[in-house]
N, C-alpha and C positions, 0 to 999 in steps of 0.2 A: 549589123543592125541590132538594136537593143530589144529586150524582151517585150516591151510595150508595143513596139512596131510589129513584131512577130505575132503578138496576140491579135492586133487589129487586122492583120492579113488573114487570119484564120477564123475570127469570130465577128461576123457581121450579119445584119438582117437582110440586106440587099446590096447588090453591087452591079456596076456596069463597067464599061471600059475605062471610065475616068474617076468614078466615085464609089465609096463604100459607106454604109450606114451602120454604126455600132448599136448595141442594145440600149444605149442611153439616148439615141436619136441624134447623135453627133455625126456629121457628114465629113468624111476624109477624102482628100485627093489620093489617088492610087499611085501617082508617080513619086510623091515625096512623103506621103502619109501625114500631111499637115491637116489640121482642122480646117474645113471649108465653110462650116456653118452648122445649123441645126435644122432638123425636120420639126416643123411646128405641130402643136397639138398632140404631142406624144405623151403617153403615160409610161411609167417605168416598166420595163420588161418583166420584172419579178412580180408586178402587181396584176399582170394579165393571167387570168385563170383558165378560161375556156379556149378550146382549139379554134373556135370561130373568131374570137377576139384576136388570137395570135395570127391567124391567116389574114385577117383584115389589116392588122398592123404591118405585117410583112408586105402586103400589097400597097399600103400607103407609103411605106419607105421606098419601095421600088418605083412607084409613080413619081415621088418627089425627086429622086435623083435622075430619072429619065427626062425631067423637064429642065435640068441644068445643062448649060452649054459647056463644051470643052473649054477648060481654062486657057486664057490667051497666052499664058507663060508655061504651058504644058511641056514637061520634060526639058526645060531649059537649064543649062548649067548654073546660072546665077540662082535659080530657084532651089536647086539642090544645096548650094552653099548656105542659103538662108535657113532652109529646113534643118540641115545638119547642125548649124550653130544653135538654133533654138532647142533642138533635142539635147545638145550638150549642156546647155544652161539648165534644162529640166533635170538631167542626170546629176549635175552638180548640186542642185537644190536637194534632191533625194539623198545624196551623199552627206551633205551638211546636216540634214535632218537625222540621218542615221547616227552621225557623230554625237548629236545632242541626246537622242533618246535611246540608242542602243549601246549599252555599257559593255557588251561583249566584243566590240570592235578592237582589233589589235593593231600594232604598229605596221605589220606587214601589209594588212589590208589598206591602211591609209597610204602607205608608200606606193603600193601597186596602183591604187586608183589615181593618185596624183600623177604618177609617171604616164599612165595611159591617157589621162585627160590632157596632159601637155603635148603628148605625141599627136593626139587627134587635132588639137588646136594648130599645131605646126603643119600638119598635113592640109588642114583647111586653109591656112594662110597661103600655102604654096598653090593650092588649087585656085584660090581666089585671085592670086596675082597672075596665074596663067590664063585666066578668062580673056577672051577677045575684048577689045575696047567697047564694042556694042553691048556685050553681056555685062560689062562693068557698069555701063550707064543704066542698064535695066535694073540694077540693084536699087537705084534711087528713084523708083517710081512707086507711088502708093496706089495699089490696085483697089478697085471697088470691092472685090471679095474680101480683101484684108480689112477694109473698113467694117464690113458686115460681120466678120468673124473675130473682131478685135478683142472681144471678151475671152476668147480661148487662149490659154496660156502660151501655147507654142506660136500662135499668130502674133500675140502681144510681143513676145520676145523677138520674133523675126522682123516685126515692124520697127521696134526700137533698137535693134542691134546695128542698124545701118551706120550709126556714128562710129561704132567700133570697127566695122568693116572699112569705113573710110580711112581710119587710122592704120588698118592692116595693109592698105594698098601702098606699094612702093612708089608708083607714079600717080600722085593725086591730081595733078594738073589736068589730066584727061577728063576727070569726072567732077572737078571742083564746082562748076556751075550747076550741074545736075544735083550734086549733094546739097548745095546751099538752097536750091529750089525745093528739094525734098524736105529739108529741115523746117522751112517756113510752112510748107503744106502740112507737115506732121503737127507742128505747133498749132496751126489753125484748127486742124481736125480734133486734136486733144482738147482744145479750149471750147469748141462749139458742139462737137458731135459725139464725144466720148460717152460710152455706156455706163461707166462706173467712176 
């Protein structure tokens, strides 16, 4: 697990069995630590001065997540694959940003990161291909909560990485119809409902 995920697991305003709320008001799933949405009408945590405001904000966060139902794909293996791949893309983005802005990076760091990244991708491809057929089909369903949280980077990547996942599969025939249907649905969603 990367540092960001560890930080999310220890720093939250409210949590229940399924969700945790960060200090920015972002709601995370506790099985994959993906962004699930946002608490509405939140001010920044650092802008809250009084203890009364702080307690009210904590209560608001707790009430918000207690109204959410258990995700329909809770602790499903395909969900783990999507979340793991999205996290890897975000880590790669940070790596490339470090290459551009951090002049102290040496060849050993670059080599080590590249090897680790490839190994993670190889392990993910193996796990993906070992999924039961029903789980593979679940990869190609656009969930309502994904539509709502589409503006979050990790959800954006997990929604859009399905094309790559389809190419990673050894036996594509099992999911070909599901994949084609998903891509049409995604195209319609991006054209009509996209937030940005």
